[in-house]
Structure formats: structure tokens, C-alpha cells
C-alpha positions as CSV (number, residue, x, y, z in Angstrom):
1,M,-46.1,213.1,-229.0
2,L,-45.1,209.5,-228.0
3,T,-48.3,208.1,-229.2
4,E,-48.2,209.9,-232.5
5,V,-44.7,208.8,-233.3
6,L,-45.2,205.1,-232.5
7,Q,-48.6,204.9,-234.1
8,G,-47.1,206.2,-237.4
9,S,-48.9,209.5,-237.8
10,D,-45.5,211.0,-238.7
11,S,-44.0,207.7,-239.9
12,G,-40.8,207.0,-241.7
13,G,-37.1,207.1,-240.9
14,I,-35.4,205.6,-237.8
15,V,-36.9,205.3,-234.3
16,I,-34.5,204.4,-231.5
17,I,-35.8,203.4,-228.1
18,R,-33.0,203.9,-225.5
19,D,-33.3,202.0,-222.2
20,T,-31.2,200.9,-219.2
21,S,-31.1,198.0,-216.8
22,S,-33.5,199.9,-214.5
23,Y,-36.3,199.9,-217.0
24,S,-36.7,197.9,-220.2
25,G,-38.0,199.5,-223.4
26,R,-39.2,196.2,-224.9
27,D,-42.8,196.8,-224.0
28,L,-42.7,200.0,-225.9
29,L,-41.0,198.2,-228.8
30,K,-43.9,195.6,-228.8
31,Y,-46.4,198.5,-228.8
32,C,-44.6,199.9,-231.9
33,I,-44.9,196.4,-233.6
34,N,-48.5,196.1,-232.8
35,C,-49.3,199.6,-234.2
36,A,-47.6,198.6,-237.5
37,L,-49.6,195.4,-237.7
38,K,-52.8,197.3,-237.2
39,R,-51.8,199.5,-240.1
40,E,-51.5,196.2,-242.1
41,E,-47.8,196.6,-242.7
42,D,-45.2,193.8,-242.9
43,V,-43.1,193.8,-239.8
44,H,-39.7,192.1,-239.9
45,V,-38.0,191.5,-236.6
46,L,-34.3,190.7,-236.2
47,G,-34.5,189.0,-232.8
48,F,-31.3,188.6,-230.8
49,E,-32.5,188.9,-227.2
50,V,-35.9,187.2,-226.7
51,P,-37.6,184.2,-228.5
52,E,-40.3,184.6,-231.0
53,Q,-43.1,183.5,-228.7
54,E,-42.4,186.4,-226.3
55,L,-42.7,189.0,-229.0
56,R,-45.7,187.4,-230.6
57,S,-47.7,187.4,-227.4
58,E,-50.6,189.9,-227.2
59,L,-50.0,191.1,-230.8
60,D,-52.9,191.9,-233.0
61,S,-54.4,188.5,-233.9
62,N,-56.0,189.6,-237.1
63,N,-52.7,190.5,-238.7
64,K,-50.2,188.1,-237.2
65,H,-49.5,186.7,-240.7
66,L,-47.7,190.0,-241.3
67,F,-45.3,189.4,-238.5
68,H,-42.0,187.9,-239.7
69,F,-39.4,186.9,-237.0
70,H,-35.9,186.2,-238.2
71,N,-34.5,184.1,-235.5
72,A,-31.1,185.2,-234.3
73,Y,-31.9,184.3,-230.7
74,S,-31.1,180.6,-230.6
75,D,-27.7,180.9,-232.4
76,P,-26.8,184.6,-232.8
77,L,-23.2,183.8,-233.9
78,G,-24.0,181.0,-236.2
79,W,-21.9,178.4,-234.5
80,R,-24.5,175.6,-234.7
81,K,-26.0,176.7,-238.0
82,Q,-29.5,176.8,-236.5
83,S,-30.4,180.5,-236.9
84,S,-32.1,182.1,-239.9
85,F,-30.1,185.3,-239.2
86,T,-26.8,185.9,-237.4
87,V,-25.0,189.0,-236.2
88,E,-22.4,188.6,-239.0
89,Q,-25.1,188.9,-241.6
90,F,-26.1,192.4,-240.5
91,S,-25.8,194.4,-243.7
92,A,-28.2,196.4,-245.8
93,E,-28.0,193.9,-248.7
94,N,-28.9,190.9,-246.5
95,I,-31.7,192.6,-244.7
96,T,-33.2,194.0,-247.9
97,R,-33.1,190.5,-249.4
98,L,-35.0,189.1,-246.4
99,V,-37.6,191.9,-246.6
100,R,-38.2,191.4,-250.3
101,E,-38.9,187.7,-249.9
102,T,-42.3,188.5,-248.5
103,K,-45.4,188.5,-250.8
104,H,-46.3,192.1,-250.1
105,A,-44.5,194.6,-252.3
106,K,-45.1,197.8,-250.2
107,A,-42.4,199.1,-247.9
108,S,-42.1,197.3,-244.6
109,V,-41.2,198.0,-241.0
110,L,-37.9,196.7,-239.6
111,V,-37.5,196.0,-235.9
112,I,-34.0,195.4,-234.5
113,D,-34.0,193.8,-231.0
114,S,-31.5,195.0,-230.2
115,L,-28.8,197.2,-231.6
116,S,-26.6,196.5,-228.5
117,W,-26.1,192.9,-229.7
118,I,-25.0,194.2,-233.1
119,E,-22.7,196.9,-231.6
120,R,-20.8,194.3,-229.7
121,H,-19.7,192.6,-232.9
122,H,-19.6,195.5,-235.4
123,N,-17.8,198.8,-235.6
124,P,-20.2,201.7,-234.8
125,V,-19.2,203.4,-238.1
126,A,-20.2,200.3,-240.0
127,I,-23.5,200.2,-238.1
128,C,-24.3,203.8,-239.0
129,Q,-23.4,203.2,-242.6
130,Q,-25.7,200.1,-242.9
131,L,-28.6,201.9,-241.2
132,H,-28.2,204.8,-243.5
133,K,-28.3,202.5,-246.5
134,L,-31.5,200.8,-245.2
135,K,-33.1,204.2,-244.6
136,K,-32.4,205.3,-248.2
137,G,-32.9,201.9,-249.9
138,G,-36.7,202.1,-250.3
139,A,-37.6,198.6,-249.2
140,I,-38.0,199.6,-245.6
141,R,-40.2,202.5,-244.5
142,T,-39.5,202.6,-240.8
143,I,-36.6,201.2,-238.7
144,C,-37.4,200.7,-235.0
145,C,-34.5,199.8,-232.8
146,L,-33.9,199.0,-229.1
147,L,-30.6,200.2,-227.7
148,H,-29.3,199.6,-224.1
149,M,-27.4,202.8,-223.6
150,D,-25.8,201.8,-220.3
151,L,-23.9,199.0,-222.1
152,H,-22.0,201.4,-224.4
153,Q,-19.9,204.6,-224.2
154,Q,-21.9,207.8,-224.4
155,G,-20.1,208.8,-227.6
156,I,-21.1,205.6,-229.4
157,V,-24.8,206.0,-228.3
158,E,-24.9,209.6,-229.5
159,S,-23.3,208.8,-232.8
160,I,-25.9,206.1,-233.6
161,C,-28.8,208.2,-232.3
162,H,-27.7,211.0,-234.6
163,L,-29.0,209.1,-237.5
164,A,-32.5,208.7,-236.0
165,N,-35.5,210.8,-236.8
166,T,-36.9,210.0,-233.3
167,V,-35.1,209.1,-230.1
168,I,-37.1,207.9,-227.1
169,T,-35.3,207.6,-223.8
170,V,-37.2,205.6,-221.2
171,T,-36.3,205.7,-217.5
172,A,-37.9,204.4,-214.4
173,V,-39.6,206.7,-211.9
174,N,-40.3,206.2,-208.2
175,N,-43.8,205.0,-209.0
176,A,-43.6,201.5,-210.4
177,L,-46.8,201.9,-212.4
178,Y,-45.3,204.5,-214.7
179,A,-42.1,205.2,-216.6
180,E,-40.8,208.5,-218.1
181,A,-40.3,208.9,-221.8
182,K,-38.2,211.8,-223.2
183,T,-38.9,212.0,-226.9
184,T,-36.8,214.0,-229.4
185,H,-38.4,214.1,-232.8
186,R,-37.0,215.7,-235.9
187,K,-39.5,216.6,-238.6
188,K,-38.8,216.5,-242.3
189,S,-38.8,220.3,-242.3
190,G,-35.8,220.2,-239.8
191,K,-37.8,221.4,-236.8
192,V,-36.8,219.5,-233.6
193,M,-39.6,218.8,-231.0
194,Q,-39.0,217.5,-227.5
195,E,-41.5,216.3,-224.9
196,E,-41.4,214.5,-221.6
197,E,-44.3,212.1,-220.8
198,F,-45.2,209.5,-218.3
199,F,-46.6,206.3,-219.7
200,T,-47.4,202.7,-219.0
201,V,-47.9,199.8,-221.4
202,M,-50.9,197.7,-220.5
203,E,-51.1,193.9,-220.8
204,N,-53.2,194.2,-224.0
205,L,-50.4,196.4,-225.5
206,S,-52.4,199.7,-225.1
207,L,-50.5,202.8,-224.2
208,S,-51.6,205.0,-221.3
209,I,-50.1,208.5,-221.1
210,E,-50.2,210.6,-218.0
211,K,-49.2,214.1,-217.2
212,R,-47.3,213.4,-214.0
213,P,-48.0,210.4,-211.8
214,S,-48.3,210.8,-208.0
215,Q,-47.2,208.3,-205.5
216,S,-50.7,206.8,-205.5
217,G,-50.6,206.3,-209.2
218,H,-53.1,209.1,-210.1
219,A,-52.2,211.8,-212.5
220,Q,-51.3,215.2,-211.3
221,V,-52.2,218.2,-213.2
222,H,-49.4,220.7,-213.8
223,S,-50.0,223.9,-211.9
224,D,-50.0,227.0,-214.1
225,A,-49.9,229.4,-211.0
226,K,-46.9,231.7,-211.2
227,V,-44.6,231.9,-208.2
228,D,-44.2,235.3,-206.6
229,P,-40.5,235.9,-206.0
230,A,-41.2,238.8,-203.6
231,S,-43.6,237.0,-201.3
232,N,-41.0,235.9,-198.7
233,L,-38.7,238.9,-198.6
234,T,-38.0,240.8,-195.3
235,F,-38.6,244.2,-197.1
236,N,-41.4,245.5,-199.3
237,L,-40.9,245.8,-203.0
238,R,-44.5,246.7,-203.7
239,L,-46.0,250.2,-203.7
240,S,-49.4,251.1,-202.3
241,E,-51.8,253.2,-204.3
242,V,-50.9,256.4,-202.4
243,E,-47.2,255.8,-202.9
244,R,-47.7,255.1,-206.6
245,E,-49.7,258.3,-207.1
246,A,-47.0,260.3,-205.3
247,K,-44.3,258.7,-207.4
248,E,-46.1,259.6,-210.6
249,K,-46.5,263.3,-209.5
250,V,-42.7,263.8,-209.0
251,A,-41.2,265.7,-211.9
252,L,-38.0,264.2,-213.2
253,P,-35.1,266.7,-213.4
254,F,-34.2,266.2,-217.0
255,V,-37.6,266.0,-218.4
256,F,-39.0,269.3,-219.8
257,S,-42.6,269.9,-218.9
258,Q,-44.9,272.0,-221.1
259,E,-44.5,274.9,-218.7
260,K,-40.7,274.8,-219.0
261,K,-40.8,274.6,-222.7
262,S,-43.1,277.6,-223.0
263,A,-40.9,279.7,-220.6
264,L,-37.7,278.9,-222.6
265,L,-39.2,279.5,-226.0
266,K,-41.1,282.7,-225.0
267,K,-39.7,285.9,-226.7
268,G,-38.7,288.8,-224.5
269,Q,-40.2,292.3,-224.8
270,G,-36.9,294.0,-225.8
271,S,-33.9,293.2,-228.0
272,G,-30.4,292.7,-226.8
273,R,-27.0,293.9,-228.2
274,I,-23.4,292.9,-227.7
275,I,-21.0,295.9,-227.4
276,Y,-17.3,295.1,-227.8
277,E,-14.6,297.6,-227.1
278,P,-11.2,296.4,-228.4
279,D,-8.3,296.6,-226.0
280,A,-4.7,297.7,-226.9
281,N,-3.5,294.2,-226.6
282,D,-6.1,293.1,-229.1
283,D,-4.4,295.0,-231.9
284,F,-4.0,292.7,-234.8
285,D,-2.1,293.4,-238.0
286,E,-3.2,291.2,-240.8
287,E,0.0,292.0,-242.8
288,D,2.2,291.0,-239.9
289,P,0.5,288.4,-237.6
290,D,3.7,288.0,-235.6
291,D,4.0,291.7,-234.8
292,D,3.2,291.2,-231.1
293,L,6.1,288.7,-230.6
294,D,9.4,290.1,-229.1
295,I,11.8,288.8,-231.7
């Protein structure tokens, strides 16, 4: 599912890549940029954390003219007036204006590297509002963001990720060749899909997906064999064929067999009568029902 989401087969909406200091999600972000360029879409990057040259390296050379880097790295706060974009300019109106300045009229892809920089200088509620406006504005088809979740409180991270259609959480594993990606994708129908995959981003920005890496770096196939819970018990829970046949022959006490039903429903040869002889104490006067009382 990781490949389908980043390659744009189910494109649109907001994609958030969450990482930590133990593993950076920037390689996955660059893979997302490269996939958009191969689809011949304009990509606008709000770059706060790395220079343009680092993001441009290894991108698709045939469509690098579609890559637009809005420099917020050299002067993110605008103190020296040297940046084309600052953190204070983060708003749906300013970003839409930047996107529409390009020659191509079709909807573009917006990449924010990273939301953590913006969250340090803006209220989380305001960030969610601006992202929602960008999502509904029409000028931007997909918003792909990088978020360092170990720099923020868990509630803030979850509030921002609640807007996203896709949340990809990347973590390091014991094997340095691979990382784990936990993808939560919400379709337009409302169905939520989750999947865990092991991946690595190659130097040429190709993505390799593995089932489960071993310590040697080779993929391990998940075993489908079921575990027998009764295999290590000190007593036997299984029945042999002889015991099973004997058990099936035992008649249950409250289950009527055909023979019992026939015996109970069979009519007798003679007919029975009930003879009742009233006793003196059974005398009952309908006119005086209290006649037997000593009053």
C-alpha cells in the first residue's frame, strides 16, 4: 500500500510522513516528489530544513523544470529579507498565490519540509485551518508533509494527522538496511486501511518493499502454519478413533431416540377409567360455600 499511496494511484488529499530522530522520513519524502515529477505534475516545496540542492539531487532529470523550491531554509524567520518564503507567511492565501504563479494551470503538489518548523511558530489550530483551506481550495491536489513527531506533544501530532487522508509512520528496525512503515489510509468511501511494510529507498530514489527483513538483510516469508495450543500440554486433549466412536455411541439422557418415542406414543390394548368416590368432608353446598366453617 505504501507504493500505491506515494505513486499517486489513489492520489489527492493530505499525506503526512511521521518520523523521529532515530530514522528520518526525508528519503521517503523525496521519493514522493520524484513520483509526482514522473507524473508531470508541478511540485512546490516549502523548504525549511534542507537546502534546495539536497532535495534536487537524484530527482527525475526529464522533469526538473516542474520542481519549484520556495526557499525558507536560508532565512526562515525573514530577519535578513533573503528568503522567498518565511514561516510567518504560512497561510492558504500566500501558498495559493505562489502555486498559481507557475505556467501550468492544473492542480499541483505541495510539499512541506517540515510541519515541525511551522508548528513551532504557529498555533496548531491555525495550522489545521490553513491545511483544510488548501485541501479544499482547488489549486493544490495533494499536500505531502514531513512531521517530526518526537518534537511535539502526542495530542498535537494526532490533531494534525486527523486531517490527513494518509499517515505514514516510519521507524528504524534492528537491521540498518530497512525501516518499518505503518500506513493508515482513509479512502473516499470512508473505509480505513492499515498495513505494515518494511522498505528501503535506494540511491536512485527507487523504493524496495520487503515482507520482513532478517538480520542478514534478506526477506523472510511470513509463515502461515497454525500453532497448535495443545501440543505442549501434560495431559491429552485429543481423542483416538476408538474413543471417538465410543463417545458417539453413548446415548444422551435427555435426547429421545426413535425407540423411546415409539414406546411413549404407542397406544395400549385397553382403556383406563378414573373412579372417584366423594368423602363426607368433600360435601360442598353451592348455596352456602362457608357451611363447613365453625362460625
